[in-house]
VOMI-418727 format. One record per residue (C-alpha): x, y, z; residue number from 1. Coordinates in Angstrom, 2 decimals. Layout:
! residues N
rec x=X	y=Y	z=Z	num=NUM
...
END
This chain:
! residues 362
rec x=-186.24	y=-152.53	z=43.41	num=1
rec x=-182.59	y=-150.78	z=42.76	num=2
rec x=-179.90	y=-151.89	z=45.04	num=3
rec x=-177.42	y=-149.70	z=46.34	num=4
rec x=-173.82	y=-150.23	z=44.83	num=5
rec x=-171.40	y=-151.67	z=47.48	num=6
rec x=-167.98	y=-150.33	z=47.68	num=7
rec x=-166.41	y=-153.65	z=46.91	num=8
rec x=-168.40	y=-153.82	z=43.95	num=9
rec x=-166.04	y=-151.42	z=41.94	num=10
rec x=-163.26	y=-153.03	z=40.43	num=11
rec x=-160.63	y=-150.71	z=41.97	num=12
rec x=-157.69	y=-153.35	z=40.80	num=13
rec x=-158.83	y=-153.07	z=37.21	num=14
rec x=-158.89	y=-149.34	z=37.38	num=15
rec x=-155.46	y=-149.27	z=38.89	num=16
rec x=-154.38	y=-151.26	z=36.05	num=17
rec x=-155.90	y=-148.62	z=33.50	num=18
rec x=-154.15	y=-145.89	z=35.09	num=19
rec x=-150.65	y=-147.32	z=33.68	num=20
rec x=-151.88	y=-146.83	z=30.16	num=21
rec x=-151.92	y=-143.57	z=28.59	num=22
rec x=-154.93	y=-144.20	z=26.62	num=23
rec x=-157.13	y=-145.06	z=29.47	num=24
rec x=-155.44	y=-142.97	z=32.14	num=25
rec x=-158.19	y=-140.15	z=31.92	num=26
rec x=-161.10	y=-142.50	z=31.82	num=27
rec x=-159.78	y=-144.53	z=34.82	num=28
rec x=-159.18	y=-141.36	z=36.83	num=29
rec x=-162.78	y=-139.93	z=36.25	num=30
rec x=-164.24	y=-143.58	z=37.15	num=31
rec x=-161.97	y=-143.61	z=40.33	num=32
rec x=-163.20	y=-139.99	z=41.34	num=33
rec x=-166.83	y=-140.85	z=40.64	num=34
rec x=-166.52	y=-144.16	z=42.82	num=35
rec x=-165.07	y=-142.02	z=45.76	num=36
rec x=-167.90	y=-139.73	z=45.76	num=37
rec x=-169.16	y=-142.40	z=48.03	num=38
rec x=-167.10	y=-142.25	z=51.26	num=39
rec x=-167.62	y=-145.88	z=52.03	num=40
rec x=-165.55	y=-146.39	z=48.93	num=41
rec x=-162.37	y=-145.90	z=50.82	num=42
rec x=-163.00	y=-148.94	z=53.15	num=43
rec x=-161.71	y=-151.09	z=50.35	num=44
rec x=-157.85	y=-150.83	z=50.43	num=45
rec x=-157.80	y=-151.34	z=46.88	num=46
rec x=-159.38	y=-147.86	z=46.38	num=47
rec x=-156.76	y=-146.25	z=48.45	num=48
rec x=-154.05	y=-148.15	z=46.39	num=49
rec x=-155.43	y=-146.83	z=42.97	num=50
rec x=-155.38	y=-143.39	z=44.17	num=51
rec x=-151.61	y=-143.77	z=45.14	num=52
rec x=-150.93	y=-145.37	z=42.14	num=53
rec x=-152.31	y=-142.40	z=40.06	num=54
rec x=-150.18	y=-139.97	z=41.97	num=55
rec x=-147.35	y=-142.21	z=41.36	num=56
rec x=-147.83	y=-142.65	z=37.56	num=57
rec x=-148.37	y=-138.87	z=37.28	num=58
rec x=-144.96	y=-137.74	z=38.66	num=59
rec x=-143.09	y=-140.70	z=37.08	num=60
rec x=-144.85	y=-140.77	z=33.22	num=61
rec x=-147.17	y=-137.87	z=32.51	num=62
rec x=-146.72	y=-134.21	z=32.00	num=63
rec x=-149.93	y=-133.53	z=30.32	num=64
rec x=-151.75	y=-130.49	z=31.62	num=65
rec x=-155.13	y=-132.45	z=31.41	num=66
rec x=-153.75	y=-135.52	z=33.06	num=67
rec x=-152.59	y=-133.56	z=36.19	num=68
rec x=-155.93	y=-131.69	z=36.20	num=69
rec x=-157.83	y=-135.03	z=36.29	num=70
rec x=-155.47	y=-136.27	z=38.84	num=71
rec x=-155.92	y=-133.36	z=41.10	num=72
rec x=-159.81	y=-133.75	z=40.99	num=73
rec x=-159.41	y=-137.07	z=41.86	num=74
rec x=-157.32	y=-136.31	z=45.04	num=75
rec x=-159.73	y=-133.70	z=46.21	num=76
rec x=-162.84	y=-136.45	z=45.62	num=77
rec x=-160.54	y=-138.71	z=47.83	num=78
rec x=-159.91	y=-136.22	z=50.31	num=79
rec x=-163.60	y=-135.39	z=50.89	num=80
rec x=-164.31	y=-139.11	z=51.20	num=81
rec x=-161.28	y=-139.59	z=53.85	num=82
rec x=-162.76	y=-136.43	z=55.77	num=83
rec x=-166.12	y=-138.05	z=55.78	num=84
rec x=-164.28	y=-141.36	z=57.05	num=85
rec x=-162.19	y=-139.40	z=59.65	num=86
rec x=-158.88	y=-140.87	z=58.36	num=87
rec x=-156.48	y=-138.31	z=59.25	num=88
rec x=-153.27	y=-140.33	z=58.06	num=89
rec x=-154.81	y=-140.55	z=54.51	num=90
rec x=-156.10	y=-136.97	z=54.59	num=91
rec x=-152.26	y=-135.73	z=55.17	num=92
rec x=-151.26	y=-138.09	z=52.31	num=93
rec x=-153.88	y=-136.53	z=50.03	num=94
rec x=-153.02	y=-133.13	z=50.85	num=95
rec x=-149.49	y=-133.74	z=49.87	num=96
rec x=-150.86	y=-135.08	z=46.44	num=97
rec x=-152.79	y=-131.92	z=46.02	num=98
rec x=-150.10	y=-129.61	z=46.96	num=99
rec x=-147.77	y=-131.36	z=44.24	num=100
rec x=-150.57	y=-131.05	z=41.52	num=101
rec x=-151.08	y=-127.37	z=42.19	num=102
rec x=-147.51	y=-126.69	z=42.10	num=103
rec x=-146.89	y=-128.50	z=38.70	num=104
rec x=-150.10	y=-126.65	z=37.23	num=105
rec x=-149.22	y=-123.25	z=38.50	num=106
rec x=-145.46	y=-124.00	z=36.98	num=107
rec x=-147.08	y=-124.84	z=33.60	num=108
rec x=-149.50	y=-121.71	z=33.69	num=109
rec x=-146.16	y=-119.49	z=34.35	num=110
rec x=-144.48	y=-121.29	z=31.35	num=111
rec x=-147.36	y=-120.63	z=29.11	num=112
rec x=-147.37	y=-116.90	z=30.16	num=113
rec x=-143.72	y=-116.59	z=29.63	num=114
rec x=-144.03	y=-118.36	z=26.23	num=115
rec x=-146.77	y=-115.73	z=25.33	num=116
rec x=-144.49	y=-112.85	z=26.31	num=117
rec x=-141.64	y=-114.32	z=24.22	num=118
rec x=-144.21	y=-114.46	z=21.20	num=119
rec x=-145.39	y=-110.76	z=21.84	num=120
rec x=-141.71	y=-109.70	z=22.20	num=121
rec x=-140.89	y=-111.42	z=18.90	num=122
rec x=-143.82	y=-109.91	z=17.30	num=123
rec x=-142.05	y=-106.34	z=18.29	num=124
rec x=-144.57	y=-105.62	z=20.83	num=125
rec x=-142.89	y=-104.61	z=24.15	num=126
rec x=-143.75	y=-106.61	z=27.44	num=127
rec x=-145.74	y=-103.81	z=28.96	num=128
rec x=-147.72	y=-103.07	z=25.89	num=129
rec x=-148.34	y=-106.64	z=25.09	num=130
rec x=-151.96	y=-106.76	z=26.58	num=131
rec x=-152.60	y=-103.29	z=25.37	num=132
rec x=-155.51	y=-102.00	z=23.17	num=133
rec x=-155.21	y=-102.06	z=19.53	num=134
rec x=-153.72	y=-98.79	z=19.37	num=135
rec x=-150.76	y=-100.09	z=21.23	num=136
rec x=-149.73	y=-96.98	z=22.86	num=137
rec x=-151.66	y=-97.20	z=26.13	num=138
rec x=-148.90	y=-97.98	z=28.38	num=139
rec x=-146.30	y=-95.41	z=26.81	num=140
rec x=-147.98	y=-92.13	z=28.23	num=141
rec x=-148.57	y=-90.84	z=24.77	num=142
rec x=-151.76	y=-88.43	z=25.17	num=143
rec x=-153.72	y=-87.32	z=22.20	num=144
rec x=-156.84	y=-85.42	z=21.46	num=145
rec x=-160.10	y=-87.63	z=21.88	num=146
rec x=-158.40	y=-90.29	z=23.71	num=147
rec x=-160.96	y=-91.03	z=26.34	num=148
rec x=-163.76	y=-90.99	z=23.85	num=149
rec x=-162.32	y=-93.83	z=21.74	num=150
rec x=-163.83	y=-92.36	z=18.62	num=151
rec x=-160.58	y=-92.00	z=17.05	num=152
rec x=-157.42	y=-94.26	z=16.87	num=153
rec x=-154.25	y=-92.71	z=18.51	num=154
rec x=-152.00	y=-91.15	z=15.85	num=155
rec x=-148.60	y=-92.44	z=15.11	num=156
rec x=-146.16	y=-91.28	z=17.76	num=157
rec x=-143.10	y=-89.71	z=15.83	num=158
rec x=-139.75	y=-91.59	z=15.99	num=159
rec x=-136.40	y=-90.56	z=17.15	num=160
rec x=-134.97	y=-89.97	z=13.37	num=161
rec x=-137.95	y=-87.52	z=12.46	num=162
rec x=-137.59	y=-85.78	z=15.77	num=163
rec x=-134.06	y=-85.28	z=15.27	num=164
rec x=-134.41	y=-84.11	z=11.73	num=165
rec x=-137.11	y=-81.61	z=12.88	num=166
rec x=-135.02	y=-80.67	z=15.99	num=167
rec x=-131.92	y=-79.72	z=13.99	num=168
rec x=-133.45	y=-77.10	z=12.19	num=169
rec x=-135.19	y=-75.76	z=15.29	num=170
rec x=-131.77	y=-75.76	z=17.03	num=171
rec x=-130.20	y=-73.91	z=14.03	num=172
rec x=-132.62	y=-71.17	z=14.03	num=173
rec x=-132.47	y=-70.92	z=17.87	num=174
rec x=-128.59	y=-70.66	z=17.75	num=175
rec x=-128.86	y=-68.03	z=14.94	num=176
rec x=-131.39	y=-66.01	z=16.83	num=177
rec x=-129.24	y=-66.14	z=19.96	num=178
rec x=-126.29	y=-65.03	z=18.15	num=179
rec x=-128.06	y=-61.97	z=16.81	num=180
rec x=-129.24	y=-61.14	z=20.06	num=181
rec x=-125.86	y=-61.25	z=21.73	num=182
rec x=-124.44	y=-59.10	z=18.83	num=183
rec x=-127.07	y=-56.50	z=19.54	num=184
rec x=-126.58	y=-56.34	z=23.00	num=185
rec x=-122.81	y=-55.81	z=22.70	num=186
rec x=-123.54	y=-53.13	z=20.37	num=187
rec x=-125.86	y=-51.45	z=22.58	num=188
rec x=-123.62	y=-51.67	z=25.59	num=189
rec x=-120.76	y=-50.18	z=23.58	num=190
rec x=-118.36	y=-52.77	z=24.50	num=191
rec x=-117.97	y=-51.56	z=27.92	num=192
rec x=-116.03	y=-53.54	z=30.57	num=193
rec x=-116.93	y=-54.20	z=34.08	num=194
rec x=-118.45	y=-56.66	z=36.68	num=195
rec x=-122.02	y=-56.11	z=35.19	num=196
rec x=-121.00	y=-56.59	z=31.50	num=197
rec x=-119.20	y=-59.84	z=32.33	num=198
rec x=-122.18	y=-60.96	z=33.86	num=199
rec x=-124.52	y=-60.12	z=31.15	num=200
rec x=-122.28	y=-61.71	z=28.60	num=201
rec x=-122.32	y=-64.78	z=30.98	num=202
rec x=-126.28	y=-64.87	z=30.86	num=203
rec x=-126.55	y=-64.38	z=27.25	num=204
rec x=-124.27	y=-67.29	z=26.68	num=205
rec x=-126.25	y=-69.64	z=28.98	num=206
rec x=-129.24	y=-68.58	z=27.18	num=207
rec x=-127.82	y=-69.42	z=23.72	num=208
rec x=-126.62	y=-72.90	z=25.02	num=209
rec x=-130.19	y=-73.59	z=26.26	num=210
rec x=-131.59	y=-72.51	z=23.13	num=211
rec x=-129.36	y=-74.63	z=21.24	num=212
rec x=-130.11	y=-77.82	z=23.27	num=213
rec x=-132.53	y=-80.46	z=21.95	num=214
rec x=-136.11	y=-79.95	z=22.52	num=215
rec x=-137.85	y=-82.08	z=25.38	num=216
rec x=-139.81	y=-84.45	z=22.79	num=217
rec x=-136.37	y=-85.30	z=21.36	num=218
rec x=-135.04	y=-86.27	z=24.81	num=219
rec x=-138.17	y=-88.54	z=25.82	num=220
rec x=-137.72	y=-90.27	z=22.24	num=221
rec x=-134.13	y=-90.96	z=23.08	num=222
rec x=-134.99	y=-92.44	z=26.26	num=223
rec x=-137.63	y=-94.70	z=24.80	num=224
rec x=-135.06	y=-95.83	z=22.06	num=225
rec x=-132.53	y=-96.51	z=24.96	num=226
rec x=-134.89	y=-98.46	z=26.99	num=227
rec x=-135.97	y=-100.55	z=23.97	num=228
rec x=-132.23	y=-101.07	z=23.46	num=229
rec x=-131.75	y=-102.35	z=27.25	num=230
rec x=-134.89	y=-104.54	z=27.12	num=231
rec x=-133.81	y=-106.20	z=24.01	num=232
rec x=-130.28	y=-106.73	z=25.32	num=233
rec x=-131.50	y=-108.04	z=28.56	num=234
rec x=-133.73	y=-110.61	z=26.76	num=235
rec x=-130.95	y=-111.88	z=24.39	num=236
rec x=-128.49	y=-112.26	z=27.33	num=237
rec x=-131.03	y=-113.90	z=29.40	num=238
rec x=-131.83	y=-116.59	z=26.84	num=239
rec x=-128.14	y=-117.41	z=26.39	num=240
rec x=-127.75	y=-117.52	z=30.17	num=241
rec x=-130.64	y=-120.23	z=30.44	num=242
rec x=-129.15	y=-123.53	z=30.10	num=243
rec x=-130.37	y=-126.09	z=27.67	num=244
rec x=-132.16	y=-129.01	z=28.96	num=245
rec x=-129.86	y=-132.06	z=29.10	num=246
rec x=-130.83	y=-134.56	z=26.16	num=247
rec x=-132.03	y=-137.98	z=26.81	num=248
rec x=-129.99	y=-141.06	z=27.61	num=249
rec x=-128.10	y=-142.79	z=24.65	num=250
rec x=-130.43	y=-145.66	z=23.29	num=251
rec x=-127.48	y=-147.81	z=23.01	num=252
rec x=-126.46	y=-147.36	z=26.83	num=253
rec x=-130.10	y=-147.81	z=27.92	num=254
rec x=-130.43	y=-151.00	z=25.93	num=255
rec x=-127.29	y=-152.30	z=27.42	num=256
rec x=-128.39	y=-151.66	z=31.06	num=257
rec x=-128.47	y=-155.03	z=32.93	num=258
rec x=-131.72	y=-156.44	z=34.24	num=259
rec x=-131.88	y=-159.21	z=37.10	num=260
rec x=-134.73	y=-161.09	z=38.61	num=261
rec x=-134.72	y=-160.56	z=42.40	num=262
rec x=-133.70	y=-163.22	z=45.00	num=263
rec x=-134.18	y=-163.49	z=48.49	num=264
rec x=-130.43	y=-162.47	z=48.98	num=265
rec x=-130.32	y=-159.79	z=46.55	num=266
rec x=-133.65	y=-158.27	z=47.94	num=267
rec x=-131.86	y=-158.20	z=51.44	num=268
rec x=-128.73	y=-156.46	z=49.95	num=269
rec x=-131.18	y=-153.80	z=48.66	num=270
rec x=-132.55	y=-152.92	z=51.96	num=271
rec x=-135.07	y=-156.03	z=52.71	num=272
rec x=-138.77	y=-156.47	z=52.08	num=273
rec x=-139.69	y=-152.51	z=52.58	num=274
rec x=-137.36	y=-151.66	z=49.41	num=275
rec x=-139.76	y=-150.02	z=46.72	num=276
rec x=-139.12	y=-148.91	z=43.20	num=277
rec x=-138.25	y=-145.13	z=43.42	num=278
rec x=-140.59	y=-144.51	z=40.29	num=279
rec x=-144.08	y=-146.10	z=41.19	num=280
rec x=-143.20	y=-146.52	z=44.89	num=281
rec x=-144.62	y=-150.14	z=44.63	num=282
rec x=-142.70	y=-152.69	z=46.92	num=283
rec x=-140.22	y=-154.86	z=45.31	num=284
rec x=-140.67	y=-158.60	z=45.75	num=285
rec x=-138.86	y=-161.80	z=45.26	num=286
rec x=-139.03	y=-162.70	z=41.46	num=287
rec x=-139.60	y=-159.18	z=40.14	num=288
rec x=-137.60	y=-158.14	z=37.28	num=289
rec x=-135.53	y=-154.93	z=37.80	num=290
rec x=-133.18	y=-152.97	z=35.57	num=291
rec x=-129.77	y=-151.63	z=37.27	num=292
rec x=-128.49	y=-148.25	z=37.01	num=293
rec x=-124.61	y=-147.90	z=37.05	num=294
rec x=-124.76	y=-145.34	z=39.78	num=295
rec x=-121.58	y=-144.60	z=42.12	num=296
rec x=-123.85	y=-143.68	z=45.06	num=297
rec x=-123.02	y=-144.31	z=48.89	num=298
rec x=-125.89	y=-146.76	z=48.94	num=299
rec x=-125.02	y=-148.91	z=45.84	num=300
rec x=-126.49	y=-149.10	z=42.39	num=301
rec x=-130.21	y=-148.21	z=42.03	num=302
rec x=-132.92	y=-150.56	z=40.46	num=303
rec x=-136.18	y=-149.92	z=39.13	num=304
rec x=-138.91	y=-151.55	z=37.36	num=305
rec x=-138.04	y=-151.45	z=33.54	num=306
rec x=-141.40	y=-150.13	z=32.55	num=307
rec x=-140.96	y=-147.43	z=35.09	num=308
rec x=-137.24	y=-146.46	z=33.89	num=309
rec x=-137.89	y=-146.48	z=30.31	num=310
rec x=-140.03	y=-143.46	z=29.87	num=311
rec x=-137.69	y=-141.47	z=32.38	num=312
rec x=-134.48	y=-142.21	z=30.31	num=313
rec x=-136.37	y=-141.41	z=27.24	num=314
rec x=-136.54	y=-137.87	z=28.15	num=315
rec x=-133.60	y=-137.77	z=30.74	num=316
rec x=-129.88	y=-138.82	z=31.02	num=317
rec x=-129.84	y=-139.36	z=34.79	num=318
rec x=-130.74	y=-141.68	z=37.55	num=319
rec x=-134.20	y=-140.77	z=38.89	num=320
rec x=-132.75	y=-141.11	z=42.41	num=321
rec x=-129.09	y=-139.68	z=42.41	num=322
rec x=-129.04	y=-138.08	z=39.06	num=323
rec x=-126.10	y=-140.06	z=38.01	num=324
rec x=-125.60	y=-139.14	z=34.32	num=325
rec x=-125.47	y=-141.47	z=31.37	num=326
rec x=-123.98	y=-140.68	z=28.13	num=327
rec x=-126.09	y=-139.53	z=25.40	num=328
rec x=-126.24	y=-139.41	z=21.43	num=329
rec x=-125.79	y=-135.62	z=21.62	num=330
rec x=-122.07	y=-134.83	z=20.64	num=331
rec x=-122.30	y=-131.35	z=21.18	num=332
rec x=-123.50	y=-131.64	z=24.71	num=333
rec x=-121.03	y=-134.46	z=25.63	num=334
rec x=-118.30	y=-131.80	z=24.36	num=335
rec x=-119.56	y=-129.19	z=26.55	num=336
rec x=-119.89	y=-131.38	z=29.43	num=337
rec x=-116.23	y=-132.20	z=29.01	num=338
rec x=-115.10	y=-128.79	z=28.47	num=339
rec x=-116.84	y=-127.81	z=31.78	num=340
rec x=-115.17	y=-130.74	z=33.56	num=341
rec x=-111.78	y=-129.63	z=32.30	num=342
rec x=-112.74	y=-126.02	z=33.39	num=343
rec x=-113.80	y=-127.02	z=36.64	num=344
rec x=-110.45	y=-128.96	z=37.54	num=345
rec x=-108.47	y=-125.92	z=36.21	num=346
rec x=-110.28	y=-123.72	z=38.69	num=347
rec x=-109.80	y=-126.13	z=41.58	num=348
rec x=-106.13	y=-126.27	z=40.65	num=349
rec x=-105.97	y=-122.51	z=40.78	num=350
rec x=-107.85	y=-122.35	z=44.11	num=351
rec x=-105.56	y=-124.87	z=45.63	num=352
rec x=-102.61	y=-122.68	z=44.30	num=353
rec x=-103.81	y=-119.62	z=45.74	num=354
rec x=-104.83	y=-121.39	z=49.07	num=355
rec x=-100.87	y=-122.04	z=49.61	num=356
rec x=-99.74	y=-118.40	z=49.22	num=357
rec x=-99.17	y=-118.04	z=53.03	num=358
rec x=-96.16	y=-120.56	z=52.54	num=359
rec x=-94.47	y=-118.27	z=50.04	num=360
rec x=-91.63	y=-115.66	z=50.96	num=361
rec x=-90.45	y=-112.96	z=48.86	num=362
END
């Protein structure tokens, strides 16, 4: 006889512990999702805590697409179970988890698309034509015989220099023909004066100027070249305008951050028994070891679990709560930051000088 597995039979506490390890995160997330296929599993408080822990760990430590994808599957499974249990408050919490996961995954897809577009631009393919057919001219409006049949590849579109070379010969011939026609017309008129003759000379001059102008295909080629140059300039200036990501905090500074064991008095100073680690969102308790950031915030210095703070500072140089920056090992970044600070002070001084112009009398 097969016995039904009770919700308490799942070791949610062990699964929650496995979420903190990168090697076992995916397996633990999948096991949690499978366990929550039974709505009765949510009756166990450890199951809810494991789901919340999964979300906290994702936001604090992991940026892998696969990790967030599995996390979203878990949140959806928990949402279905919460709906079956009629737990409205937990449903709202899970909907927020799913919203954050969707935003992260969509942002990563946008970054992948931008990287693909940049790779296509580096290969010399204009952005509108990156997904074009092998002929590479489907988006340029270049028509040729047999294009719709697909039997023949499109011919190579002439470039600007070849068109200018051929156009110069056409322009010279057109100018010579216009000059000969004007001279013949003058001989026929006998050099007579009058308004009619003057108007005829103006018409001949206009016709000669139009004939000496560049052909339409040359103008189109020049327009294409100018568009390509404009796109290249915008891409280069856009890449220069995007600020580089701040380097991680200095290893020496991170190693020197003080650690302390929480006492009852210290816990009251931080906000009482309801204070949490801002990274993992778990309650801090008496006896917990925390690491102190040298923040200058109004609410004092911020404290974190050392295992929660270490991965953050390995990739960032600021406090997770107030973004107070720590020194880095990147000397170029530190020089740029110092230069920006000096420029900001100079701008403030100039603004103060301008703001007191009303007291100046000439």
